[in-house]
N, C-alpha and C positions, 0 to 999 in steps of 0.2 A: 192679258194674258187669254182671258176668257174669251175675245174675241176670237184671240188666233186659233185656239182649240176647237172652234165654231168652226174655221173656215176651213181648218183642219179634217172634221166629222165631213164637212159639205167636200171637201175637195176628193175622198176616201171614197163614199157615193160615190160621186159620176165619176170617182175610178170604176167603181164595181158594176154601174151604169152600162159605162163605155165598153167591160170586158165582156158582161152578160149577153147583151147585142151581140157583140163581133163572135163571142160560142155559140150561138144559138144557129149559126147561119152556116153548117160544117164544109159546105164547099170555096167558102168565101178563109177560113179557117186553110186549109187544107193550099187554095192560091196564094198566102200566106210562106211558102214553103217553099215550091213549086214555082212559079213568078223570079226567084232572085236564085232558082239551079238554072233555070231555060233560059232567061234575056245576060245572065251576067254571071255563073259560075262556070256553068259547062262550055258554054264557047271562049270563054279565060281559056280554062283547061286544057282544049282540044288543041287551043292554038297553037299557045305555050305547049307542049304535048308536041307537035309537028314540028317543032324548028330543035327539037332534045336533041344533045347526041351522046349517046352511047346512056340514053336515060337519061342524063344529068341536062337540066337546064344552064349551060353552060353561058352565056350571057345574060341570067337574071343572078348568076354568079357574080358575076363580074357585078355586074351594078349593086348588086346588093348587097355582097358577103354570103350568100347560101342562096343552094339551088335546089329549097324547098317548095319549090312550083306548088302544090295541093294548098302546104300553107300556107303561103306568100297570099292566096287566093282567096282562101275562106275566112282568114283574119280577115281580107277588106271586105271583106260582107257580112262581118261585124259592126264596123264605123258604116259602111250602107245602111244597111240597113238600121243603123242608127238615125242617120241623118232620114233618113224613108217618111221613120216612125214622126219624128218632130215637124218635116213639112205634111205630109198624107194624115198621122194619126191626130198632131195633134194641131196644125193650123185649119187644117181642110177641113176639118172635120166640123168646124163653127160652119162654113156653108153650108155642109150636110145639112147644121140645124133650121139652117136656112131656108134649105127646099124642103125639109120637109116640116119647116112653116110651126116649129120648136123656141125658136132662140129667141123672139120676143117675148115669150112666157117667162121663160129661162130667165133672161136681167130684168124680170121684176121680181124674181126672188130675191131677201133678204142677203142675201151669199156677195160677194163684189167678184166683176166681171172675172178680172184675172185670175180666180178661185174654177171658171170653167176652164181655162190653161193648167192651169196646174193638174185635175183633176184627168186632163187628157194626158195629162204625162206622166203619171201613175197610171193606171189603164195600160196606150202604150207601154210603157216600162215594160207590163206585166207581156203585155202578148212577144213582145222583140224577145226576151228571155223563150218564153217555148221554143220561137218559133227559132233562135240561135242554137239550142238544143235540140232541137229537129234536125236542120241545116249538119252541125258537129258530126250525127250519128251517121248520118247520111255517107257526111265525105271518111269518116274512118272504115264503112262496112264498103265502101266505091268507092275511094279515091285516093285514099290509099294516106289520109291527111291525117300529120301525127304534129305535136309541137312540145313541149319541156315544159316540164311541171310552171317554169322559172312566170310563167303565164301569170300568173298568182301573182305577181308584183305588180304587172299592169292594170289592176282591178280600180287603185287610185285616179288611174288615166283615165281612163271610160266610165269610171262616177263622175270627174270632173267633164269630160266633157258633152258628158247625160245634160247636168247640169248649163254648161256652156247653150247647149242645143235648145233648153226649155228657154233658153232668151232668145235665143232667135226663132223658136218655132212664135213670142210673144209677137214681132217685127212683122214675121209672114201672116198670122194672126191677122194683125191691126192690118196689112196691105189686103189681104180678102175681103172682111169687112168696107173696106175702102172698094177695092175694087170691083166688088159683087161676082162678075167672072174670072176668076184665077186661076182654070183647070189649065189654061197653056205655061204662063206665067210658074207656077207651083211645081209645074213637071218639067220645064226649058232649067225653073233655077236648082230645082234638087239633082235633075242629070250635072249642072256645072260645077258645083256641090260637093256634088262624091268625088265625082274628076279631080278635082284642084287639091280635094284634101288626098290625093293617093292613095283610094282602094283600089285602083284597076294595073297602075302602075310606079312605079320611083315617080317621087314629080322635084325629081333631078334629071328629067326628063322633058319637066314641060317647058316652051319657048322662054327665054328672059322673059320677057316683058311678062307673062303671067306667072313668074314662079314667087313674085313679092305678094301677090294676092293670097298663092297658094299658103305662105308664115302667114300670113294673116287669121288665116283659119284655126280656132283651138284645136277641131278632129284631125289637121294634119300630124301634130306634134303627138295625140292620141293615136292615134294608128301608127306611128313611127316606135314610139314606147313601148305598143303592143306587142308587136312585128319585132324587133329588138327582144322581149324576155318571153317571148312564145316558140321562134326561131333562130334566132339569134343573125338576126339582120343589121350592118351596120346604121347610125340614128346617123340623123343631119347634125344633129348637134352634141354636144355632150348635156345623158340625160338629166343631169341636171337643172341643168339649163333649159333644159326643152320642158319640165315642169313648173321650174319661174315661169314661163313664157304661158306658160296652161293653165297655171294660178288664175296670174293676170288676167289673159283673155277671158278665162270664166269671170273675174270678179270686173267685169268692164260690161260683158251678154247679157248676163242676166239681169240687171237693173237697169240698163240703157231698152232690153228688150220694155221691161214692163214700163219704163215710160213711154214708147213708142206706144204699147199696146194704150194706155189708158188715155193721153192724149187722141190718137183715134176713135175711140171709146167718146170721149167730151167731143167730139165732132161728131158724131152720127149722134149722137144724145140731143145736141143745136142746130140739127142738122133734120132730125124726126126721123134718121134713113136706114133705123136698123130691123126691117123686117122688107124693106123695098132689095129689089135685085132684079 
């Protein structure tokens, strides 16, 4: 119990350091809000609005059961932001530690190396929550964003997806530490993971060969449940079934991710390549 509390304190300290470091760079904080806007939300919204008929997105309504274009896009941004937090805020931050020359000294502290990912997960979640509040405020003020109070029912699904993404982040962190130069890998896989989760369009529109991949991702079900509860979209399967699958995938992703990270850590210690890049 004492060791668990010590690791929790270490994780919170790492999270605090991560949040303090990021908030000191105000332009970087602003970019966390505006990059998703101009790269994803605004182009998707304008493209969808251009094909609206009488102000209604009839194609969207036919596909998922609602013409709430703004709600569809901004809720997709929630899961997309969660994925980006795992890929960049958790996994790639270890690469940044290598660049700064601080990873090896950190590795010599008494805390387990897995704690560094957990700390960044907590810190990244705080920053993710702040940016989502800002994005929702912008959506309501300028894009007509609206959703049902039922969105609160989707909180368990979002939390489960967040925990599963910590498991994914462990795997990514292991690959980042082994690959050393992983910017392209993280950028490409972040985009593909987000698209396959249905953040930009319904996964039913994916080519048939890719749909099994989408259905193997926990974020796909979190995305589906979030939109269903918030804007009344049709779900891929019964919501109870989706929750069961989401819980099962999370139960697999988190321990599997920690195991992969531990194996990569062992390989680096044997080779002595922690600080090499």
